[in-house]
N, C-alpha and C positions, 0 to 999 in steps of 0.2 A: 663437807662433805665430805673433808677423808674423817669425819667419825664414820659416815655411814657406809662409806665402803669396806674399813676396819670393821664392821658390824657384818657385813656379808663375806670378808674372806673367813671367821668367825666362825659362820653358820653353817660355810660349804665347805669346813674342812674332812678332809675323808684320806684314807692310807691305801685310796685307790689310784695306782700307778699307769699310766700310759704304756709304758714299756709290756703291764700283762695281756697286750692286745693283744701278742702273736699267738701267744697260746690260745685255742680255743676251748671252749667249755660247755657241759651240759645243760640240764639241765641240777642235775645231783650232786654240781659240783666237781665230779673228774672230770681231765682230756677225756676230746670225740681218741677211737683206734686211729681212720686219719684225719686227712682234712677236706676244707669243700669243697674241691673241685675233684678228690675221688668218686663223692657218690655211695660210698663204703660206710656207714654208722654201727658202729656196738650198739647192737637192741637190749633193752635192759626189759626183763617177764617181769617186772611190777609194774610197768605202764603198760602193756598192750594185751589187751583183750584177749580169752584162748582161746576167741572162737578166731581170731584174726589171724592166725598160729598157724590155720588150715591151711594149704597147700591148696592153689588150685585146682579144675582139671583140665589139663592140656586140651588143646582146639585140635580137636582131629578134621574136622571138615576139610570140603576142598572150595576152589575161588566159584562162586557163584553156588555153590553148593555146602551152605549152612548144615550145619545136624542137626537132626529133629529134638525138639529140648521134653517133645513128648508124644506119646504114646496113642498107637491105635486104639486101641483096649481102648484108654481114659479114655475118647472122640467120643466112642460108642457106648461110653455107661454113662457119658451127658450125656449125648441126645438122643440114646435111648440105644437100646440094643439090634434093632432092623428097625425102618423105614416103613416096607411092606406092612408092618404089625402096626399103625396108626389105622385112628377111623377116615373114616374118607370126612374129607373139608364139611358136604352138607350134613351130614350125622352132627360134626362137631360144631355147627350152626345149628340145631337142633333139629332137618330140616330133614322126615325118613319118608320117603315115598310109600314104603311098605304101612308103618302106621296111617299114615294120612290116606291108604287105599282102603284098610282095614275100618279106620272111623268113617267114613263114606259109605263103607258098607252099611254101615253099622244106623247109619241116617237113611237110608235108603230102604233097609229091610226091616219096617219098625218090631219084626215079631222074633229079630234075632239077640239071643244075648246078648248084651255088650262086658267085652274084659276090660275089669274095673284096673288093671296095671295100666291098658293103654288111656283110659281114657282120662286117666290122671294125670295125661302127661299135659306140660305146657306147649303149645301149636299151634302159631296163630301165624303159620304158612298160608294153613290151607281156608282157615276161614277171612282171614283180608282178600286172599282170591276169590273168596264166595262174594262176597262185600262189594267190590269189584262189579264180578258176574252181577250182581242184580242191581248195583246203578248203571250198568252199558242198558239192560236191558231195559230198566225203566225209562235210559235216553233213545232208546228206539225207539219205543211207542209215544216218546215227544212229550216224556218230564226228565224237566232239570233236575235230580230227589236227591245231590250225591252228597250235602250239610244233610239234610233230612236224614241221611242213610247212617251217618256217620255218629250224628249225635244222640240219636235213637238207639244206637246202639251198644254207648259211652251209658247211657242213662241206664236201659236195662242189665247192662253188667252190672254195674255198682249198684241198682236194686236187689238183684238178685246174690250174687256174692255179699250185702248184709242178712240177708233173709235164712241164703244158706246154711251161714256162721251162728244166725240162732239156732236153724234145725234140727244140725246137725253135734252131733258129739265130737268128730276127729277136725270140723272147720276144715274148709277152703279154699285154697290160694284163687286173687282176682284171677291169673291168665288162666288156670282151668277154666274157672266160669265163663270166660272170655272165650273160649277156645272150645267150647260142648255148645256156645250157643250159635258161634259161629257156623259151624257144622253143620249146625240145623238145620239154617237158614237153606239149604241146600234147597229142599220143595217147594218156598218159594220163591226160585231162582223162575220155578219152572212155571210157577202161575205169572209172574212178569214175561217170559215170552207168551204165555195163549194171549195177556191181556196186547200184545203188537198185533195178532193178527184176528181176533173178533176184542166184542167189549164184553166189559165181566158186568156192569150194571142188572145184568136180568137177574131170570131166575134161578137159570141154567149156571150162570156168573156166582151169583151170591151160593149155590150150593156147593160152588167146584172150590169154592175162595175160605167155606166152612171145613170142610173134607183138608183141604191145604195145612187152614190153619192146629183142625186139629191130629193130620202128620206132624207135624214139628213139633209143637210139644208136646206129643207122646213120646220124639223120640230125644228130646228134652229128658222128659223127667228121669223116663227109662234109665241115660246115660249118668244122671247125679244120683241116682236110685244104688246105683250096683258099684260107684264111683266113690263113694260115698257111706254104703254100708246104710243102708237108710228103708229098710223093707218096711210096707205098709204106709210111706206116706208120699207114696208116688202123688194121688191127687192130690195132696196137697203143694207137692212141685208140678203139676205141671194144673194147676191155674195161672198162677200166677206170668208163667210159660209164654199161655193160650192170651193173657193181657198184652205183651212183647210182641208175642207174631201175630196179635190182630190189627196191631198198628201200622204193623210193615202189609199188609193185607189192603189196607184202608190206601194207602199211597199209590200199589198195583189197580185199583178198582178205580181209584176216583182220581 
């Protein structure tokens, strides 16, 4: 054990003395300017970043009234110059009553020239309302056909979407096809409303049904021609539209 103690003594020999602890040293080897209790130390410019040497802004606010860290102009530039300049909520959601009314008048007036810019919009508010109205009139006639109405509508929109993309040069979106076909369903609501009052299975009813089918298909083909610039192809577009609206007419009559 004596050899082991001597080995430890020789291994930990140093020139450090306990008496030197009375003088504090900093990291660079030089003594501090003051003792620890004074809270004042000499600063080394080599160890302090320049940005930390900047003086902080003094607090000028009052109690319960802090200073404003941002200006009103910055908030206005972030949220907009004026809240009154923002469009209405319905217009942001894509519901424009002026355009809905113009599309409805275009359908009700088959000889009216359709505005291609308005008709090319994806507006599904009017078609959904017309589909619900068509189903409601069928319900009043004692026919619960809501599933057939929506199912045939989806199949017809998919078929017309594929057909119009093959026939037109510019192409068309699925929302535009669904919007046009939904708006042109409006005359079919008149047919289903008449089915509530009297039967459409006679000669007069069949004639009226054929006229309604022609009305719907002519309006739809006119809108597609004006929106997609397909001059001279209205009869080619009107034929599949007549097939689609003929199915709706069969639901209304029988």
